[in-house]
MINUKE-852200 format. One line per 10 residues: number of its first residue (from 1); their letters; for each residue x, y, z negated of C-alpha. Coordinates in nm, 2 decimals, padded with zeros to 4 digits, m for minus. Each point is the difference from the previous one (the first is absolute). Layout:
BEGIN
NUM> a> X/Y/Z; ...
//
This chain:
BEGIN
1> xxxxxxxxxx> m03.92/m05.83/03.17; 00.08/00.29/00.19; m00.13/00.24/m00.26; 00.18/m00.16/m00.30; 00.36/00.03/00.16; 00.04/00.33/m00.02; m00.05/m00.01/m00.38; 00.24/m00.25/m00.03; 00.26/00.18/00.20; m00.04/00.33/m00.21
11> xxxxxxxxxx> 00.06/m00.22/m00.33; 00.39/m00.03/m00.01; 00.03/00.39/00.11; m00.21/00.09/m00.31; 00.19/m00.19/m00.21; 00.36/00.15/00.11; m00.18/00.33/m00.03; m00.08/m00.05/m00.37; 00.34/m00.17/m00.04; 00.18/00.30/00.12
21> xxxxxxxxxx> m00.23/00.25/m00.21; 00.09/m00.20/m00.31; 00.37/00.00/00.05; m00.05/00.37/00.04; m00.17/00.06/m00.31; 00.23/m00.20/m00.18; 00.30/00.18/00.15; m00.14/00.33/m00.12; m00.09/m00.11/m00.36; 00.36/m00.15/m00.05
31> xxxxxxxxxx> 00.14/00.32/00.14; m00.25/00.18/m00.25; 00.13/m00.19/m00.30; 00.35/00.03/00.09; m00.02/00.40/00.07; m00.20/00.02/m00.33; 00.27/m00.19/m00.17; 00.28/00.24/00.10; m00.25/00.33/m00.07; m00.11/m00.13/m00.33
41> xxxxxxxxxx> 00.32/00.10/m00.21; 00.01/00.37/00.19; m00.41/00.06/m00.09; 00.08/m00.15/m00.36; 00.28/00.26/m00.03; m00.21/00.28/00.12; m00.32/m00.11/m00.23; 00.23/m00.08/m00.30; 00.14/00.35/00.03; m00.36/00.18/m00.06
51> xxxxxxxxxx> m00.09/m00.23/m00.28; 00.03/00.05/m00.38; 00.26/m00.20/m00.21; m00.25/m00.19/m00.20; m00.17/m00.10/00.32; 00.33/m00.12/00.14; 00.08/m00.15/m00.31; m00.35/m00.20/00.01; m00.03/m00.11/00.34; 00.35/00.05/00.18
61> xxxxxxxxxx> m00.11/m00.13/00.36; m00.36/00.15/00.04; 00.03/00.19/00.32; m00.31/00.26/m00.08; 00.07/00.25/m00.32; m00.30/00.02/m00.22; 00.13/00.35/m00.06; 00.19/00.21/00.23; 00.24/00.20/m00.14; 00.36/00.22/00.09
71> xxxxxxxxxx> 00.16/m00.06/m00.33; 00.25/m00.19/00.16; 00.11/00.28/00.25; m00.06/00.26/m00.30; 00.25/m00.21/m00.20; 00.27/00.04/00.28; 00.00/00.39/m00.06; 00.20/m00.05/m00.34; 00.29/m00.12/00.25; 00.21/00.14/00.29
81> xxxxxxxxxx> m00.20/m00.17/00.30; 00.00/00.30/00.20; 00.38/00.05/m00.02; 00.06/m00.39/00.06; m00.22/00.00/00.30; 00.17/00.28/00.13; 00.35/m00.15/m00.05; m00.12/m00.29/00.19; m00.15/00.15/00.29; 00.34/00.22/00.04
91> xxxxxxxxxx> 00.22/m00.28/m00.05; m00.23/m00.20/00.23; 00.01/00.25/00.26; 00.36/00.09/00.00; 00.11/m00.39/00.03; m00.25/m00.05/00.27; 00.10/00.32/00.25; 00.37/m00.12/m00.09; m00.09/m00.36/00.13; m00.18/00.12/00.28
101> xxxxxxxxxx> 00.27/00.21/00.13; 00.30/m00.21/m00.10; m00.13/m00.36/00.09; m00.15/00.11/00.33; 00.34/00.15/00.10; 00.20/m00.30/m00.12; m00.24/m00.22/00.15; 00.05/00.18/00.32; 00.34/00.01/00.00; m00.01/m00.40/m00.03
111> xxxxxxxxxx> m00.26/m00.06/00.23; 00.16/00.21/00.30; 00.33/00.11/m00.06; 00.29/m00.25/00.03; 00.29/00.03/m00.21; 00.26/m00.24/m00.13; m00.12/m00.20/m00.30; m00.37/00.10/00.04; m00.13/m00.36/m00.04; 00.22/m00.08/m00.29
121> xxxxxxxxxx> m00.15/00.33/m00.16; m00.35/m00.10/00.06; 00.03/m00.32/m00.15; 00.18/00.14/m00.29; m00.32/00.23/m00.07; m00.23/m00.30/00.04; 00.22/m00.19/m00.28; m00.06/00.26/m00.21; m00.36/m00.06/m00.01; 00.09/m00.34/m00.11
131> xxxxxxxxxx> 00.12/00.13/m00.34; m00.26/00.01/m00.26; m00.05/00.38/m00.14; 00.04/m00.10/m00.35; 00.37/m00.11/00.05; 00.08/00.37/00.11; m00.16/00.18/m00.30; 00.32/00.01/m00.21; 00.26/00.07/00.28; m00.24/00.27/00.12
141> xxxxxxxxxx> m00.04/00.18/m00.36; 00.41/m00.02/m00.04; 00.01/00.17/00.33; m00.28/00.28/m00.08; 00.16/00.05/m00.35; 00.32/00.07/00.16; m00.12/00.23/00.23; m00.24/00.16/m00.28; m00.32/m00.05/00.21; m00.16/m00.16/m00.34
151> xxxxxxxxxx> m00.33/00.17/m00.11; 00.01/00.20/00.34; m00.22/00.02/00.30; 00.30/m00.08/00.24; 00.05/m00.34/m00.22; m00.37/m00.10/00.10; 00.02/00.11/00.35; 00.37/m00.03/00.15; 00.05/m00.37/m00.04; m00.35/m00.09/00.17
161> xxxxxxxxxx> 00.03/00.24/00.29; 00.10/m00.24/00.23; m00.10/m00.39/00.00; 00.13/m00.31/00.18; m00.38/m00.09/00.08; m00.07/00.33/00.15; 00.33/m00.03/00.23; m00.11/m00.32/00.11; m00.37/00.06/00.06; 00.09/00.32/00.23
171> xxxxxxxxxx> 00.29/m00.21/00.18; m00.26/m00.26/00.07; m00.25/00.25/00.15; 00.24/00.19/00.20; 00.10/m00.32/00.18; m00.35/m00.04/00.13; 00.03/00.33/00.17; 00.08/m00.02/00.38; 00.34/00.16/00.07; m00.14/00.14/00.30
181> xxxxxxxxxx> m00.16/00.28/m00.18; 00.34/00.11/m00.15; 00.16/m00.03/00.37; m00.29/00.23/00.13; 00.07/00.25/m00.26; 00.40/m00.02/00.05; m00.05/00.07/00.39; m00.22/00.30/m00.12; 00.32/00.14/m00.18; m00.10/m00.12/m00.36
191> xxxxxxxxxx> 00.29/m00.10/m00.25; m00.01/m00.26/m00.28; m00.18/00.21/m00.23; m00.28/00.16/00.18; m00.05/m00.34/00.15; m00.02/m00.15/m00.37; m00.25/00.29/m00.14; m00.20/00.05/00.30; m00.02/m00.30/00.18; 00.05/m00.29/m00.26
201> xxxxxxxxxx> m00.17/00.13/m00.32; m00.32/00.10/00.18; m00.04/m00.34/00.11; 00.13/m00.17/m00.32; m00.31/00.14/m00.19; m00.13/m00.33/m00.09; 00.31/m00.13/m00.16; 00.07/00.35/m00.15; m00.35/m00.02/m00.18; 00.06/m00.36/m00.11
211> xxxxxxxxxx> 00.35/00.13/m00.14; m00.16/00.30/m00.18; m00.30/m00.25/m00.17; 00.26/m00.25/m00.10; 00.26/00.25/m00.16; m00.26/00.24/m00.18; m00.19/m00.32/m00.12; 00.36/m00.15/m00.14; 00.11/00.33/m00.16; m00.34/00.12/m00.15
221> xxxxxxxxxx> m00.03/m00.34/m00.17; 00.36/m00.05/m00.10; 00.05/m00.07/m00.37; 00.34/m00.13/m00.03; 00.20/00.23/00.16; m00.14/00.33/m00.17; 00.03/m00.23/m00.36; 00.39/00.01/00.05; 00.05/00.35/00.15; m00.22/00.14/m00.26
231> xxxxxxxxxx> 00.11/m00.02/m00.35; m00.05/00.36/m00.20; m00.22/00.22/00.20; m00.35/m00.13/m00.01; m00.12/00.31/00.19; 00.17/m00.19/00.30; m00.19/m00.34/m00.03; m00.18/m00.10/00.31; m00.39/m00.13/m00.03; 00.12/m00.38/m00.03
241> xxxxxxxxxx> 00.25/00.08/m00.29; m00.23/00.23/m00.15; m00.28/m00.24/m00.02; 00.23/m00.25/m00.15; 00.03/00.21/m00.32; m00.36/00.08/00.00; m00.09/m00.28/m00.22; 00.24/00.13/m00.28; m00.12/00.36/00.07; m00.35/m00.09/m00.08
251> xxxxxxxxxx> 00.05/m00.14/m00.36; m00.04/m00.34/m00.13; m00.30/m00.13/00.16; 00.03/m00.04/00.34; m00.26/00.23/00.21; m00.04/m00.22/00.29; m00.22/00.27/00.16; 00.26/00.27/00.03; 00.24/m00.29/00.10; m00.19/m00.10/00.28
261> xxxxxxxxxx> m00.10/00.35/00.08; 00.37/00.07/00.05; 00.05/m00.31/00.22; m00.27/00.12/00.21; 00.16/00.34/00.05; 00.29/m00.19/00.11; m00.17/m00.25/00.24; m00.26/00.25/00.17; 00.24/00.21/00.21; 00.16/m00.29/00.16
271> xxxxxxxxxx> m00.32/m00.14/00.07; m00.12/00.28/00.16; 00.33/00.03/00.21; m00.03/m00.34/00.10; m00.40/00.02/00.11; 00.11/00.30/00.23; 00.28/m00.12/00.16; m00.05/m00.38/m00.01; m00.04/m00.02/00.39; 00.35/00.15/00.06
281> xxxxxxxxxx> 00.14/m00.18/m00.27; m00.09/m00.35/00.15; 00.09/00.12/00.34; 00.35/00.10/m00.10; 00.04/m00.33/m00.18; m00.13/m00.22/00.33; 00.24/00.21/00.20; 00.34/m00.06/m00.23; m00.05/m00.34/00.10; 00.05/00.05/00.38
291> xx> 00.33/00.03/00.20; 00.05/00.18/00.32
//
């Protein structure tokens, strides 16, 4: 009887071990299926851009091409894709630099410098975030037309150079920074600008990188705003706006490999940026929810 009891005692532990392993396997299987569900459209876009048109028409959802070809990318050479990419990069970089500078300065002023009406001003800025952007398109077009910004780079950049979201993001982060750092800098003889540029901004790197990613992504992918600003000068088309006319520029038949090649060109830069800076991006988002 003494030799049987250890075996009986080990049975429940073995069952628990197998149950834990089964749950782990099921968890990984579910996560794999979810990941594949999200990745499949992107992978299909990549492979379809490398297919021939007859193969796409015959089996559009096949993941692996039977014949690999670059005819979709070669078809884009007939269009001004290089200029579209330059316009998108230039406009996105200009808007990003403006947001980093002005949103950080405005956020710091609202977080650290008390002045009459500061809270009301911040609430007003937050209130503008609740207005749908589509509602502002016609008033924006009228204003830009009055100042002769239609069909210009200034029309694409100037209205977007500061956003309410950027001010809100930076203000929330600045409030999480201890004021003791500024007091120590003040004792050392630093003025307000020196404290901002030499003490606060280096600490705010996670929030700044998050703001850079958000702003650059929004400007790079923006379609509706360039649509109302650029009406005649096609050489000022951004990449999303140019891809919208891609269907008409390739003739009556839809060349899906060229269309998806253009979509891939639009998507890849943002994917690369997010992959390299995702740690700072997530860190900045987590910090902005804190208060000092």
